[in-house]
PDB file of N, CA, C and O in Angstrom:
ATOM      1  N   MET A   1      21.329 -57.379  69.180  1.00  0.00           N
ATOM      2  CA  MET A   1      22.252 -56.276  69.034  1.00  0.00           C
ATOM      3  C   MET A   1      23.236 -56.533  67.891  1.00  0.00           C
ATOM      4  O   MET A   1      23.536 -55.629  67.110  1.00  0.00           O
ATOM      5  N   LYS A   2      23.737 -57.770  67.795  1.00  0.00           N
ATOM      6  CA  LYS A   2      24.667 -58.112  66.729  1.00  0.00           C
ATOM      7  C   LYS A   2      24.006 -58.002  65.358  1.00  0.00           C
ATOM      8  O   LYS A   2      24.641 -57.574  64.395  1.00  0.00           O
ATOM      9  N   SER A   3      22.738 -58.387  65.267  1.00  0.00           N
ATOM     10  CA  SER A   3      22.059 -58.316  63.970  1.00  0.00           C
ATOM     11  C   SER A   3      21.858 -56.865  63.520  1.00  0.00           C
ATOM     12  O   SER A   3      21.909 -56.570  62.326  1.00  0.00           O
ATOM     13  N   ILE A   4      21.632 -55.972  64.469  1.00  0.00           N
ATOM     14  CA  ILE A   4      21.477 -54.561  64.129  1.00  0.00           C
ATOM     15  C   ILE A   4      22.805 -54.002  63.605  1.00  0.00           C
ATOM     16  O   ILE A   4      22.824 -53.264  62.620  1.00  0.00           O
ATOM     17  N   LEU A   5      23.906 -54.353  64.263  1.00  0.00           N
ATOM     18  CA  LEU A   5      25.218 -53.908  63.806  1.00  0.00           C
ATOM     19  C   LEU A   5      25.555 -54.479  62.431  1.00  0.00           C
ATOM     20  O   LEU A   5      26.168 -53.801  61.607  1.00  0.00           O
ATOM     21  N   LEU A   6      25.157 -55.712  62.189  1.00  0.00           N
ATOM     22  CA  LEU A   6      25.396 -56.335  60.889  1.00  0.00           C
ATOM     23  C   LEU A   6      24.620 -55.606  59.798  1.00  0.00           C
ATOM     24  O   LEU A   6      25.166 -55.331  58.730  1.00  0.00           O
ATOM     25  N   VAL A   7      23.360 -55.293  60.054  1.00  0.00           N
ATOM     26  CA  VAL A   7      22.537 -54.584  59.067  1.00  0.00           C
ATOM     27  C   VAL A   7      23.113 -53.200  58.781  1.00  0.00           C
ATOM     28  O   VAL A   7      23.172 -52.779  57.626  1.00  0.00           O
ATOM     29  N   ILE A   8      23.531 -52.505  59.809  1.00  0.00           N
ATOM     30  CA  ILE A   8      24.115 -51.164  59.629  1.00  0.00           C
ATOM     31  C   ILE A   8      25.415 -51.243  58.850  1.00  0.00           C
ATOM     32  O   ILE A   8      25.644 -50.423  57.962  1.00  0.00           O
ATOM     33  N   SER A   9      26.263 -52.199  59.156  1.00  0.00           N
ATOM     34  CA  SER A   9      27.546 -52.305  58.452  1.00  0.00           C
ATOM     35  C   SER A   9      27.347 -52.694  56.986  1.00  0.00           C
ATOM     36  O   SER A   9      28.076 -52.208  56.120  1.00  0.00           O
ATOM     37  N   VAL A  10      26.387 -53.549  56.696  1.00  0.00           N
ATOM     38  CA  VAL A  10      26.106 -53.916  55.302  1.00  0.00           C
ATOM     39  C   VAL A  10      25.569 -52.705  54.537  1.00  0.00           C
ATOM     40  O   VAL A  10      25.949 -52.483  53.388  1.00  0.00           O
ATOM     41  N   ALA A  11      24.697 -51.930  55.159  1.00  0.00           N
ATOM     42  CA  ALA A  11      24.146 -50.740  54.511  1.00  0.00           C
ATOM     43  C   ALA A  11      25.235 -49.716  54.223  1.00  0.00           C
ATOM     44  O   ALA A  11      25.251 -49.115  53.148  1.00  0.00           O
ATOM     45  N   LEU A  12      26.135 -49.512  55.159  1.00  0.00           N
ATOM     46  CA  LEU A  12      27.223 -48.558  54.956  1.00  0.00           C
ATOM     47  C   LEU A  12      28.203 -49.042  53.887  1.00  0.00           C
ATOM     48  O   LEU A  12      28.705 -48.241  53.099  1.00  0.00           O
ATOM     49  N   ALA A  13      28.473 -50.334  53.857  1.00  0.00           N
ATOM     50  CA  ALA A  13      29.401 -50.886  52.869  1.00  0.00           C
ATOM     51  C   ALA A  13      28.826 -50.775  51.461  1.00  0.00           C
ATOM     52  O   ALA A  13      29.562 -50.471  50.523  1.00  0.00           O
ATOM     53  N   SER A  14      27.535 -51.015  51.296  1.00  0.00           N
ATOM     54  CA  SER A  14      26.939 -50.920  49.963  1.00  0.00           C
ATOM     55  C   SER A  14      26.876 -49.474  49.494  1.00  0.00           C
ATOM     56  O   SER A  14      27.001 -49.216  48.297  1.00  0.00           O
ATOM     57  N   ALA A  15      26.687 -48.535  50.396  1.00  0.00           N
ATOM     58  CA  ALA A  15      26.665 -47.125  50.022  1.00  0.00           C
ATOM     59  C   ALA A  15      28.054 -46.643  49.625  1.00  0.00           C
ATOM     60  O   ALA A  15      28.176 -45.725  48.814  1.00  0.00           O
ATOM     61  N   ALA A  16      29.085 -47.235  50.170  1.00  0.00           N
ATOM     62  CA  ALA A  16      30.455 -46.805  49.887  1.00  0.00           C
ATOM     63  C   ALA A  16      30.887 -47.174  48.473  1.00  0.00           C
ATOM     64  O   ALA A  16      31.759 -46.508  47.916  1.00  0.00           O
ATOM     65  N   VAL A  17      30.310 -48.207  47.876  1.00  0.00           N
ATOM     66  CA  VAL A  17      30.701 -48.635  46.537  1.00  0.00           C
ATOM     67  C   VAL A  17      29.753 -48.126  45.456  1.00  0.00           C
ATOM     68  O   VAL A  17      29.956 -48.428  44.279  1.00  0.00           O
ATOM     69  N   ALA A  18      28.738 -47.373  45.816  1.00  0.00           N
ATOM     70  CA  ALA A  18      27.800 -46.838  44.838  1.00  0.00           C
ATOM     71  C   ALA A  18      28.497 -45.795  43.970  1.00  0.00           C
ATOM     72  O   ALA A  18      29.270 -44.976  44.465  1.00  0.00           O
ATOM     73  N   ALA A  19      28.215 -45.835  42.681  1.00  0.00           N
ATOM     74  CA  ALA A  19      28.818 -44.888  41.741  1.00  0.00           C
ATOM     75  C   ALA A  19      27.752 -43.923  41.224  1.00  0.00           C
ATOM     76  O   ALA A  19      26.568 -44.260  41.187  1.00  0.00           O
ATOM     77  N   PRO A  20      28.172 -42.735  40.832  1.00  0.00           N
ATOM     78  CA  PRO A  20      27.196 -41.795  40.275  1.00  0.00           C
ATOM     79  C   PRO A  20      26.688 -42.267  38.911  1.00  0.00           C
ATOM     80  O   PRO A  20      27.347 -43.057  38.234  1.00  0.00           O
ATOM     81  N   ALA A  21      25.545 -41.790  38.528  1.00  0.00           N
ATOM     82  CA  ALA A  21      24.971 -42.155  37.237  1.00  0.00           C
ATOM     83  C   ALA A  21      25.815 -41.578  36.106  1.00  0.00           C
ATOM     84  O   ALA A  21      26.337 -40.470  36.235  1.00  0.00           O
ATOM     85  N   PRO A  22      25.959 -42.308  35.001  1.00  0.00           N
ATOM     86  CA  PRO A  22      26.742 -41.787  33.881  1.00  0.00           C
ATOM     87  C   PRO A  22      25.989 -40.685  33.131  1.00  0.00           C
ATOM     88  O   PRO A  22      24.768 -40.572  33.241  1.00  0.00           O
ATOM     89  N   TRP A  23      26.722 -39.884  32.377  1.00  0.00           N
ATOM     90  CA  TRP A  23      26.174 -38.805  31.557  1.00  0.00           C
ATOM     91  C   TRP A  23      26.161 -39.269  30.109  1.00  0.00           C
ATOM     92  O   TRP A  23      26.988 -40.089  29.709  1.00  0.00           O
ATOM     93  N   TYR A  24      25.229 -38.751  29.325  1.00  0.00           N
ATOM     94  CA  TYR A  24      25.120 -39.076  27.909  1.00  0.00           C
ATOM     95  C   TYR A  24      24.903 -37.806  27.106  1.00  0.00           C
ATOM     96  O   TYR A  24      24.349 -36.829  27.612  1.00  0.00           O
ATOM     97  N   GLN A  25      25.342 -37.821  25.847  1.00  0.00           N
ATOM     98  CA  GLN A  25      25.008 -36.739  24.935  1.00  0.00           C
ATOM     99  C   GLN A  25      23.683 -37.072  24.270  1.00  0.00           C
ATOM    100  O   GLN A  25      23.459 -38.200  23.831  1.00  0.00           O
ATOM    101  N   TRP A  26      22.814 -36.083  24.203  1.00  0.00           N
ATOM    102  CA  TRP A  26      21.495 -36.232  23.595  1.00  0.00           C
ATOM    103  C   TRP A  26      21.397 -35.257  22.428  1.00  0.00           C
ATOM    104  O   TRP A  26      21.847 -34.116  22.536  1.00  0.00           O
ATOM    105  N   ARG A  27      20.811 -35.698  21.307  1.00  0.00           N
ATOM    106  CA  ARG A  27      20.663 -34.864  20.119  1.00  0.00           C
ATOM    107  C   ARG A  27      19.176 -34.623  19.863  1.00  0.00           C
ATOM    108  O   ARG A  27      18.357 -35.542  19.892  1.00  0.00           O
ATOM    109  N   SER A  28      18.861 -33.353  19.613  1.00  0.00           N
ATOM    110  CA  SER A  28      17.488 -32.967  19.305  1.00  0.00           C
ATOM    111  C   SER A  28      17.126 -33.435  17.902  1.00  0.00           C
ATOM    112  O   SER A  28      17.897 -33.249  16.962  1.00  0.00           O
ATOM    113  N   THR A  29      15.953 -34.042  17.763  1.00  0.00           N
ATOM    114  CA  THR A  29      15.493 -34.447  16.435  1.00  0.00           C
ATOM    115  C   THR A  29      14.914 -33.254  15.679  1.00  0.00           C
ATOM    116  O   THR A  29      14.723 -33.328  14.465  1.00  0.00           O
ATOM    117  N   ALA A  30      14.634 -32.167  16.374  1.00  0.00           N
ATOM    118  CA  ALA A  30      14.047 -30.984  15.733  1.00  0.00           C
ATOM    119  C   ALA A  30      15.093 -30.129  15.031  1.00  0.00           C
ATOM    120  O   ALA A  30      14.897 -29.722  13.886  1.00  0.00           O
ATOM    121  N   ASN A  31      16.229 -29.848  15.728  1.00  0.00           N
ATOM    122  CA  ASN A  31      17.212 -28.938  15.145  1.00  0.00           C
ATOM    123  C   ASN A  31      18.656 -29.429  15.242  1.00  0.00           C
ATOM    124  O   ASN A  31      19.569 -28.715  14.830  1.00  0.00           O
ATOM    125  N   GLY A  32      18.882 -30.623  15.773  1.00  0.00           N
ATOM    126  CA  GLY A  32      20.224 -31.185  15.853  1.00  0.00           C
ATOM    127  C   GLY A  32      21.066 -30.680  17.012  1.00  0.00           C
ATOM    128  O   GLY A  32      22.251 -31.005  17.099  1.00  0.00           O
ATOM    129  N   ALA A  33      20.477 -29.890  17.906  1.00  0.00           N
ATOM    130  CA  ALA A  33      21.209 -29.382  19.068  1.00  0.00           C
ATOM    131  C   ALA A  33      21.671 -30.551  19.933  1.00  0.00           C
ATOM    132  O   ALA A  33      21.016 -31.593  19.977  1.00  0.00           O
ATOM    133  N   ILE A  34      22.795 -30.378  20.618  1.00  0.00           N
ATOM    134  CA  ILE A  34      23.351 -31.421  21.477  1.00  0.00           C
ATOM    135  C   ILE A  34      23.338 -30.931  22.923  1.00  0.00           C
ATOM    136  O   ILE A  34      23.676 -29.781  23.204  1.00  0.00           O
ATOM    137  N   ALA A  35      22.942 -31.821  23.836  1.00  0.00           N
ATOM    138  CA  ALA A  35      22.930 -31.512  25.259  1.00  0.00           C
ATOM    139  C   ALA A  35      23.515 -32.700  26.015  1.00  0.00           C
ATOM    140  O   ALA A  35      23.475 -33.831  25.530  1.00  0.00           O
ATOM    141  N   CYS A  36      24.054 -32.445  27.197  1.00  0.00           N
ATOM    142  CA  CYS A  36      24.628 -33.482  28.046  1.00  0.00           C
ATOM    143  C   CYS A  36      23.746 -33.637  29.280  1.00  0.00           C
ATOM    144  O   CYS A  36      23.498 -32.660  29.987  1.00  0.00           O
ATOM    145  N   SER A  37      23.267 -34.856  29.548  1.00  0.00           N
ATOM    146  CA  SER A  37      22.358 -35.083  30.667  1.00  0.00           C
ATOM    147  C   SER A  37      22.460 -36.529  31.136  1.00  0.00           C
ATOM    148  O   SER A  37      22.824 -37.424  30.373  1.00  0.00           O
ATOM    149  N   GLN A  38      22.131 -36.738  32.405  1.00  0.00           N
ATOM    150  CA  GLN A  38      22.111 -38.097  32.946  1.00  0.00           C
ATOM    151  C   GLN A  38      20.800 -38.798  32.640  1.00  0.00           C
ATOM    152  O   GLN A  38      20.742 -40.028  32.637  1.00  0.00           O
ATOM    153  N   THR A  39      19.766 -38.046  32.386  1.00  0.00           N
ATOM    154  CA  THR A  39      18.439 -38.612  32.144  1.00  0.00           C
ATOM    155  C   THR A  39      17.915 -38.150  30.788  1.00  0.00           C
ATOM    156  O   THR A  39      18.350 -37.115  30.281  1.00  0.00           O
ATOM    157  N   PRO A  40      16.994 -38.897  30.198  1.00  0.00           N
ATOM    158  CA  PRO A  40      16.416 -38.468  28.920  1.00  0.00           C
ATOM    159  C   PRO A  40      15.772 -37.086  29.043  1.00  0.00           C
ATOM    160  O   PRO A  40      15.179 -36.752  30.069  1.00  0.00           O
ATOM    161  N   LEU A  41      15.897 -36.297  27.989  1.00  0.00           N
ATOM    162  CA  LEU A  41      15.379 -34.928  28.008  1.00  0.00           C
ATOM    163  C   LEU A  41      13.930 -34.843  27.547  1.00  0.00           C
ATOM    164  O   LEU A  41      13.341 -33.762  27.542  1.00  0.00           O
ATOM    165  N   GLY A  42      13.366 -35.949  27.168  1.00  0.00           N
ATOM    166  CA  GLY A  42      11.962 -35.965  26.769  1.00  0.00           C
ATOM    167  C   GLY A  42      11.793 -36.303  25.304  1.00  0.00           C
ATOM    168  O   GLY A  42      12.729 -36.710  24.617  1.00  0.00           O
ATOM    169  N   GLU A  43      10.579 -36.123  24.858  1.00  0.00           N
ATOM    170  CA  GLU A  43      10.235 -36.432  23.482  1.00  0.00           C
ATOM    171  C   GLU A  43      11.013 -35.501  22.545  1.00  0.00           C
ATOM    172  O   GLU A  43      11.133 -34.305  22.811  1.00  0.00           O
ATOM    173  N   GLY A  44      11.526 -36.043  21.471  1.00  0.00           N
ATOM    174  CA  GLY A  44      12.269 -35.230  20.536  1.00  0.00           C
ATOM    175  C   GLY A  44      13.771 -35.243  20.756  1.00  0.00           C
ATOM    176  O   GLY A  44      14.502 -34.534  20.064  1.00  0.00           O
ATOM    177  N   TRP A  45      14.245 -36.038  21.711  1.00  0.00           N
ATOM    178  CA  TRP A  45      15.688 -36.152  21.969  1.00  0.00           C
ATOM    179  C   TRP A  45      16.084 -37.621  21.847  1.00  0.00           C
ATOM    180  O   TRP A  45      15.374 -38.502  22.332  1.00  0.00           O
ATOM    181  N   GLN A  46      17.224 -37.882  21.197  1.00  0.00           N
ATOM    182  CA  GLN A  46      17.754 -39.235  21.045  1.00  0.00           C
ATOM    183  C   GLN A  46      19.152 -39.295  21.633  1.00  0.00           C
ATOM    184  O   GLN A  46      19.931 -38.351  21.505  1.00  0.00           O
ATOM    185  N   LYS A  47      19.464 -40.415  22.281  1.00  0.00           N
ATOM    186  CA  LYS A  47      20.812 -40.595  22.838  1.00  0.00           C
ATOM    187  C   LYS A  47      21.803 -40.629  21.690  1.00  0.00           C
ATOM    188  O   LYS A  47      21.656 -41.410  20.750  1.00  0.00           O
ATOM    189  N   SER A  48      22.813 -39.776  21.775  1.00  0.00           N
ATOM    190  CA  SER A  48      23.784 -39.633  20.705  1.00  0.00           C
ATOM    191  C   SER A  48      25.072 -40.391  20.995  1.00  0.00           C
ATOM    192  O   SER A  48      25.567 -41.118  20.133  1.00  0.00           O
ATOM    193  N   SER A  49      25.626 -40.232  22.201  1.00  0.00           N
ATOM    194  CA  SER A  49      26.863 -40.930  22.569  1.00  0.00           C
ATOM    195  C   SER A  49      26.992 -40.998  24.077  1.00  0.00           C
ATOM    196  O   SER A  49      26.261 -40.333  24.811  1.00  0.00           O
ATOM    197  N   GLY A  50      27.930 -41.810  24.525  1.00  0.00           N
ATOM    198  CA  GLY A  50      28.167 -41.943  25.957  1.00  0.00           C
ATOM    199  C   GLY A  50      28.443 -43.386  26.296  1.00  0.00           C
ATOM    200  O   GLY A  50      28.458 -44.237  25.407  1.00  0.00           O
ATOM    201  N   PRO A  51      28.652 -43.668  27.503  1.00  0.00           N
ATOM    202  CA  PRO A  51      28.539 -42.855  28.710  1.00  0.00           C
ATOM    203  C   PRO A  51      29.799 -42.024  28.979  1.00  0.00           C
ATOM    204  O   PRO A  51      30.892 -42.343  28.510  1.00  0.00           O
ATOM    205  N   TYR A  52      29.606 -40.947  29.754  1.00  0.00           N
ATOM    206  CA  TYR A  52      30.669 -40.040  30.160  1.00  0.00           C
ATOM    207  C   TYR A  52      30.714 -39.937  31.680  1.00  0.00           C
ATOM    208  O   TYR A  52      29.727 -40.220  32.360  1.00  0.00           O
ATOM    209  N   LYS A  53      31.871 -39.528  32.209  1.00  0.00           N
ATOM    210  CA  LYS A  53      32.052 -39.362  33.654  1.00  0.00           C
ATOM    211  C   LYS A  53      31.610 -37.992  34.149  1.00  0.00           C
ATOM    212  O   LYS A  53      31.259 -37.838  35.319  1.00  0.00           O
ATOM    213  N   ASP A  54      31.625 -36.986  33.257  1.00  0.00           N
ATOM    214  CA  ASP A  54      31.427 -35.603  33.687  1.00  0.00           C
ATOM    215  C   ASP A  54      30.214 -34.948  33.013  1.00  0.00           C
ATOM    216  O   ASP A  54      29.697 -35.442  32.011  1.00  0.00           O
ATOM    217  N   ALA A  55      29.782 -33.833  33.588  1.00  0.00           N
ATOM    218  CA  ALA A  55      28.592 -33.123  33.119  1.00  0.00           C
ATOM    219  C   ALA A  55      28.824 -32.363  31.816  1.00  0.00           C
ATOM    220  O   ALA A  55      27.872 -31.839  31.238  1.00  0.00           O
ATOM    221  N   ARG A  56      30.063 -32.292  31.343  1.00  0.00           N
ATOM    222  CA  ARG A  56      30.346 -31.634  30.061  1.00  0.00           C
ATOM    223  C   ARG A  56      30.494 -32.653  28.935  1.00  0.00           C
ATOM    224  O   ARG A  56      30.759 -32.288  27.789  1.00  0.00           O
ATOM    225  N   CYS A  57      30.322 -33.932  29.268  1.00  0.00           N
ATOM    226  CA  CYS A  57      30.438 -35.030  28.295  1.00  0.00           C
ATOM    227  C   CYS A  57      31.778 -34.985  27.570  1.00  0.00           C
ATOM    228  O   CYS A  57      31.836 -35.048  26.342  1.00  0.00           O
ATOM    229  N   GLU A  58      32.856 -34.874  28.350  1.00  0.00           N
ATOM    230  CA  GLU A  58      34.203 -34.847  27.772  1.00  0.00           C
ATOM    231  C   GLU A  58      35.005 -36.094  28.121  1.00  0.00           C
ATOM    232  O   GLU A  58      35.809 -36.546  27.306  1.00  0.00           O
ATOM    233  N   LYS A  59      34.810 -36.661  29.307  1.00  0.00           N
ATOM    234  CA  LYS A  59      35.609 -37.801  29.766  1.00  0.00           C
ATOM    235  C   LYS A  59      34.777 -39.073  29.639  1.00  0.00           C
ATOM    236  O   LYS A  59      33.873 -39.321  30.436  1.00  0.00           O
ATOM    237  N   ARG A  60      35.094 -39.868  28.631  1.00  0.00           N
ATOM    238  CA  ARG A  60      34.348 -41.103  28.395  1.00  0.00           C
ATOM    239  C   ARG A  60      34.624 -42.137  29.470  1.00  0.00           C
ATOM    240  O   ARG A  60      35.725 -42.194  30.016  1.00  0.00           O
ATOM    241  N   ILE A  61      33.636 -42.944  29.770  1.00  0.00           N
ATOM    242  CA  ILE A  61      33.798 -44.082  30.668  1.00  0.00           C
ATOM    243  C   ILE A  61      34.211 -45.268  29.797  1.00  0.00           C
ATOM    244  O   ILE A  61      33.538 -45.598  28.821  1.00  0.00           O
ATOM    245  N   VAL A  62      35.306 -45.893  30.156  1.00  0.00           N
ATOM    246  CA  VAL A  62      35.795 -47.044  29.411  1.00  0.00           C
ATOM    247  C   VAL A  62      35.039 -48.280  29.900  1.00  0.00           C
ATOM    248  O   VAL A  62      35.151 -48.667  31.063  1.00  0.00           O
ATOM    249  N   VAL A  63      34.273 -48.890  29.004  1.00  0.00           N
ATOM    250  CA  VAL A  63      33.488 -50.069  29.337  1.00  0.00           C
ATOM    251  C   VAL A  63      34.238 -51.292  28.849  1.00  0.00           C
ATOM    252  O   VAL A  63      34.601 -51.389  27.677  1.00  0.00           O
ATOM    253  N   LYS A  64      34.469 -52.236  29.771  1.00  0.00           N
ATOM    254  CA  LYS A  64      35.222 -53.446  29.412  1.00  0.00           C
ATOM    255  C   LYS A  64      34.295 -54.590  29.183  1.00  0.00           C
ATOM    256  O   LYS A  64      34.742 -55.694  28.872  1.00  0.00           O
TER     257      LYS A  64
END
């Protein structure tokens, strides 16, 4: 019983510190268009800048 409670408490504690994925600006190699996404947009897109906290790519994440 104690081991089950330990496993549950460890699982809950690790979920509590999980952070959302960062956002990045992506630039199209075809026409230079810019998009904000957490994942690569596919062939023809290159990571332009980031990481950002928000979906509009306005609030940069300060990396130490």
